[in-house]
N, C-alpha and C positions, 0 to 999 in steps of 0.2 A: 526557380523552384520554391515551393511553399516552405514554411518553417518546419523544423524537424519535429517529429511526433513525440507523444508523451513519454514513452518508455525508452526512447533513445537516450543514451547518456548525455546529461546536460552539460557536464564539463569533461571533455575527453582529451587526454594528453596526446596530441597528434605528433609531437616530437619528444624524444627523450630529453631529459634536463640537460644532458651534456651537449646535445645539439643546439639547444637554446643558448647555452653559454658560448658556444662557438660562434653563433650568429652575433652575439654581443661584442665579441672581440675581433671577429673578422668581418668588417663592414663591407668588404668588396665581394663577399660571397654571392654567387648568382642565385637569385630566387627562382623557385619552381612556380609554374603557373598556379598550382593549387595550394600555395603556401598560406595557411591560416592556422594559427595555434594560440591556445589559451592555456598557460601552464603556470606552475608555482615552483620557485627555487630560491633557497637562501632567504626566506622571509619576504619574498616579493612576488607579485603577480606580473606575468609577462603576456603581452599580446603581440603576435607577429603576423603581418599580412603582406602578401606579395602584391606588387603594383599591377600585375597582370591578372589578378584574380577576377573571375567572371562576376558580373553584377549580381546574378542570381545566387551564386555561391556565397558572396559577401552578405547578401540579405539573409540567407539561411544561417550564416555564422553569427550575425548580430542578434537574430532572434534566439538562436540556441543558447547564447550566453547572456541574454538580456542586456545588450550593450547600446541600446538606442540612445541613451542619454549622453553618450560620448561623441556623437556626431562624427562618426568615422568617414561618412560620405563627404562631409565638408572638409575634413582634413586632407583626404585624398585629392579633392578638387583644388583647394587653395593652398594647402601646406601650412595653414595657420593652426597653431597648437593652443590657442587661447582657451577654448572650451575644455581641452584635455587638462591643461594646467590648473584650471579652476577646480577640477575634480580630483586633483592630486596626482595626475599622471605625468610622467616625464618621458620625453622623446629620446630614446637611446640610439636609434638608427633611423635615418631617413635618406635613402639614396634612390637611384633610378629603378632598383629591383625590389626593394623591400623596406618596410618601416617597422620598427619595434618600439613599443612603449612599455613602461613598467610603473608599478605603484606598490609601496610597502603594504604588507598585510597588517591588520589590526593586531594589537597585543592585548593581553589580559589587563593591562594597566588602565585602559580607557573603556572598560566594559560598561560604564555608566553613560557613555555617549549614545543617545537613542538612535542616532543615525547610522551607527556601525552595524554591519552584518557580514558574516562570513558563512558561506555554504560550500566551501571547498572540501574535498576528501582529504583525509589525513594519510592515506596510503598513496605514495607516488606510483604513477603509471597504472592506477586503477580507474576504471570507468566509474563515474559518479552515478548513483542510482536514483530512480525517481522518488519524489517525496512520498512519505508514508505517514499515516496517522497513528500507526501502532496497532491498528486493527486489521485482521485478515478479512477477506471477502467470505461471508457466510452464506450468501444466497444471491441468486440472479435468475432472470428469465429473459427470453428473447421476444421482441415485438417488431414484426415485419408488416409492411403493407405492399400491395401490388404483386407480391410474390410469396411463396411458401418459405418457411425456415430452411436454412441450408441443409441439404441431404447429408446424413451421417452414416458411414459404414465402419463399424468397430470404432477405431480411433481416428479415422480419416474423415475430415469435413470438406465438403465441396462448396467453396465460396462461389457465388453466382452474381455477376454484374449484369443486370437487366439492360437490354438495349445497347446503345453506343456501337452498333454494328458498322458504322461508317469510320470508326477509329482505326488507325493504322496499327496500333499496338496498345495492349493493356497489361498492367501489372498489378500485383498485390503485395502490400507491405504492411507489417504490423509488429506487435510486441513479440510474436512467435519467430520472427526472423531478424530481430534487431533493426527493423525499419529499413532494411536494405532495398533500395528502389529497383534493383535489377535482378534480385535473387529469384523471384517468382513471376515468370511470364505466364499470362493467362492464355487459354485456348479459345478461339472464336467458335461460337455455335450459331444456329439459325436465329436465336433470340437474345444473344448476348455473349458473355465471356465466362469461363469457369477456370478454377484452379483448385487442386486437391492439397490439403495441408493436414498433417498428422498433429493432433492436439490432445493434450490431457484435459481432464475436467477442470473447469474454472473460468475465470474472466480473461478475455483477450481483447486487445484493441487493434484496429486495422483501418486502412484506407486503400482505395483504388487509385492507380496511376494511369490516366488516360491520355495517351500521346504526350507524356511528360508532365501533365497537370494532376496534382494530388487532389482527390475528391473523396468526401465521405460517401457512404452508401445511402443514397437518397431514399431507398426503400426500407432502411433500418431506422426505426423510431428511437433507438437507444443511442444517444450521442453524448459524449463528455468532452469538456474542455480540459486540456492538460496543464492549465495554469500559465501557459506562455502565449495564450491567444489562439491556440490551435484546437479545432474540433476534430474528434476522432470517433469513428463508429465503434460500438461495443458488441462483442459476441460472447455468449456464455456457452461453453461446451457442457451440456447438461449431463447429469448422472442419476437422475431419479424422475420417475413419471408418476404423478398423482392421478389416480383413476377412481371414478365413481360410476358404478353400473346402475342402470335405471334412471329414474327422474327424467325420462324423455319428454314429459309434458311440461317441464319447467322452462321458463323463458330464458332465464340466466342463472348460472351457477358460478359462484366465486369461491376461491380458496383463501383462507386467512390463517395466519399462524405467528408463532414467535419469531420466525425468520423475516417477516415483513412488518413487525410491530403491530400485528393484528389489524392492519388496515382492511377495511371491509370491502371496498370496491376497486382494489388495485389489480387483483389476479383473476381475470375473467377466464374461466375454463373453456376449452374447445369442445364443441359437440361432436360425438362420434355416433356410429350406428347403434351402439349398445348403451350409451351414456355420455360421460364427460371425461376429459383428460387435460393435463397440463404438464409438459416437461419443464424441469427446473434444475438448477445447480444448487446443491446443498453441501456445505462443508462437513467435516467430521464433527460429531457431537450429537446432542439430544435436541430434537425439534418437536414442538407441539403444534397442533393444527385442528381446524374444523372446516366443514363445508357450509356454504350459505346458498340455499336454493330458493329463489324468489323471496328473499328476506328472512328465511327460516334457517337458524343455525343448528347444526347437528354433527355428531362425531362420524368418523368413517365406519360404515357398517361392515366393511371387510377387514378392518384392523382391530384385533382384540387388545392391543397394547394401549392402555389409557392411563392418564394421571388426573387426579382431582383438580378442579379449578376453584376460583373464588366465588362462583355462582352456584355452589352446591351441585355442580354437574361435573362432566369429565371432558378432557381434551384427548384426541388421538395423538399417538407418539410415534416418531421415527427415530431410530438410533443408528447412526453410521459411525463405525469404528469400534474400538475396544473399550469396555467399561473400566472405570476406576472404582475401587472398593473403598468407600468412606467408612471409617470405623470410629466408634466412641467407646472406650473401655469404662466399665462400671455403670453407675446409675441404674442398677437393676430394679430399684423400687419405683422408677419413673413410670408414668402412665403413657406418655407420648413424647417422642423426640422427633423434631423436624429439622431437616437439612435445608439450608438456604444459602445462596451465594450470588456472585456476579454472573454465574453461568445460567441462572434461571430468573434473573431480575429480582432477586431477594424475596421471592414469594414465600409466604409463611404458611401456605395451605396446600402445598403441592407434593413435596418430597418427604414422606413419612418413613422413618427408618424402622428396620425390623429388629426385634429383641433377640439376642443370642444368649448362650450360656455365660458369656463374659462381658456383655455390654450390648451395643447397638451397631448395626451396619446397614449400608445401602450401596449397591452397585449403580453407577451412573456414568453414562458414556460421554466423554469429553474429547475434543480435539486438542492439538498442540496449542499451548498458550499459558498465560499467567492469570490465576484466578484467586479470589478471596472468598472465604466462606465462614460460617459459624453454625452452631446448633441451637435450637430452642427446646429446652428441657422443661416440660410442664409449664410453659409460659415464661421461663427465665432463659436469657441468652448467655451462651458461653463466651469467653474471650481468650485470646492467646496469652499464655502466662508470661511471655517475655515482652511483647509489644503492648499488651493491654488493649489490643484491637482485634481485628479479624485474623483468622488463620489464612495462610498463604499456601497455594498449591501451584507448582510450576511443572507442566507436562512437556517433556521433550526439551529440556534446556539446551541451548546451543550457543550461548555467549556468557562470559564471566566478566562482570564489572569489578574493577580493582581500584582501591584508594590506598596508596602507601602513606606511611607515617601516621600521625594523629594517635600515637600510642597512649596518650594520657586522657583521651576523651572517653566518655562512658558509653555513648550510643551513636551509631552511624546508620542512617537509612538511605536507601536508593529511591529516587522518585523520578518519574518520567512519563512520557505519553503511553508507555507500555503498561502502566498500572494506574492510569487516570490521575497521575500526579499526587497519589496518596503520600502524605508526609511521614507516615508511621506504620506502614504495613510490611515493606521489604527491609527487614532488619539485617544488616550486613554482619557477617561473621568475621571475627578477628583471627587471622591465621598468620603467625609470625609477625612481620612488620607491616602487614597490610590488612585491609578490610575487603572482603569479597562477597559477591552475591551472583548466583547463576540464574539467568532468565531465558525465556524463549522470545526471540526477536523475529519479526517478519522482515523480508527483504526490503530495503529502502532506507529512508532517513528517519532517525529517531532523535528526540530531544530529551535531555536528562540533567539532573543535578544531584548533589549529595546533601544530606541534612545531618550536620555534625553537631551533636548536643543542641539541637534546635536551630542552628544557624545554617541557612541555605548557601552552598558554595558551588562554584563551577569546578569541573575536573581540572586540577592543577597541572596535569601532564598532557592535556588535550588542548591544543591551540585553536581548535575549531569551535566556534560559538556563534550565536546570532542573538540579536536583541529580542526582548519579549515586552509584553504590555506593562511590566513593572519596572522597566529600565534597569534590570539586573542581569539580563542575559541568560541563555541556556546553552549548555554544552551540546555539541552535535556529533552524532555517530552515523556513518553510512555503513550499512550491513549487507553483506552478501551471504546467502544461505550456505554456500559451500566453503566459507572461509574458516 
C-alpha cells in the first residue's frame, strides 16, 4: 500500500502507553500480525514492530513516521542493530514475535544542537495533526480536464473516477474520512465510478483506491505533496460564484483579486450562454476584485459595493461574514482618517473612516484570525500606547498562551507563525503569577517563542520543540479546534 495521505495523523498512538510498558517487561508476549507502534513514554520514543507484519504495512509505517534512515528492513533481515545504535536507538526486545527499540527524547538542555528536532504531540493518546503555516485557506478553485467539475447538490459532492471500468473495486479516501481506505466504496457506472460525500465549504484532499492501489485523480490538475513524498488531489467545495453578464464577444475573461494576489491570468472564467462565470471558495472576510476582458480591467457592473484603489479607480468588493466596527475616539478636527492593517495589505488609500459625533469609525468584515492595524490621521500614523507598535485585533480567540513566573520582568511578548513572528505586537498581560495572551489558532502545528524583556526564550513547560535556522529552537504546539 502507498504511503499514508497528508491529513492522516503523522504520529498515531496505536497502543496505550501501559501496553507498551507491558511489552517491554513481558518479552514472551505473542505479537499480533498488525503490531506496529510509535509512541512516547517516560521521556523516550518507542517503536514496536511485529515480525509477521506485512511488507506493505511496514512500508506504510516507515513512510508515515519518516523512519527510512533507521533501515528497519535490514534489521528485520539480518538482526544487526549497528545502524540503529549509531542513531541512538537501543534494542529492548528482539524475539520471534516482535522487536521493540527505544531512544531518549531531546531535552531543553541541548537546544543549540542543530541536528535535534522533535515534532511529537504533548498530549498523550492524541492524534498528531498535519503541519500548518498558521494561515487559514482564504481562496481556492477547481481545475479539471477531460471531465466536468464534480456535481454538487446542496452539501453533497459526487466524486467521479473516469474510466477504470475493468477494475474489480474502487474506493475513495481523503481528509473528509481520515483517509480510511475501506470507508467509501465507489459505485460502478457505464463510464467510471462515483461516490457521494457530504462536504462543507473549503479545501479537501483525496485519492482513489483502484483494486488496492492508491491513485491521484488524473483528471484533476490540482495536486499537492503532503511533505512526506505523497501527492494528493485537491478539491475545493465552493461557496461563491463570480458572474459577469454580457461581454460575449470577448475571447477571454479573467478574474483577479486580493484573494489571488491580483494575478492577471490565473483565473480564466468559463463562458456561459449569457456571459461568464467562475465558482470559487472564499473564506470569511472582505475580498476585492476586478474583471479583465481581453486585457481591459474593470469593476463588476452588477456589484455596487466598491472601494478605492491606488490607481484612482475602484475595486469591487465581496464581504462574507459579520463586520467588525473599528473606532477611533476624538480627532474631530482631522480632515482624513484611513484604516490600514494586515487584513488589507496595509493599503493607505482604501479604507477611509467616517466621522461621527465622538470620533471616527468604519465597519469592516473579517473572519476569525489575528490581525494588526493602525490609523493614518492627516498623514500621521497612530501607534499602540503600550507596545509603541501596531494595534492588535484577535477575532474568535480559541487558545490561551501562558508563561508562569518572570514576576520581575517588565514586558513579555508572544511571537509565532500566527503573527508572522512579530517581536513586539502581542503584549502578554500579567495575571497573578503568569503572563497570558489569547489568540486564534487554526488546526494543526504551530511554532512559537516568548520574548522576555527583549530575550527570546522557549516555553519552559513545553518539552516539544524543533530546531530553527538560527539554531535556537522553536517551541511546538499541535492544536485541535475542539480542544
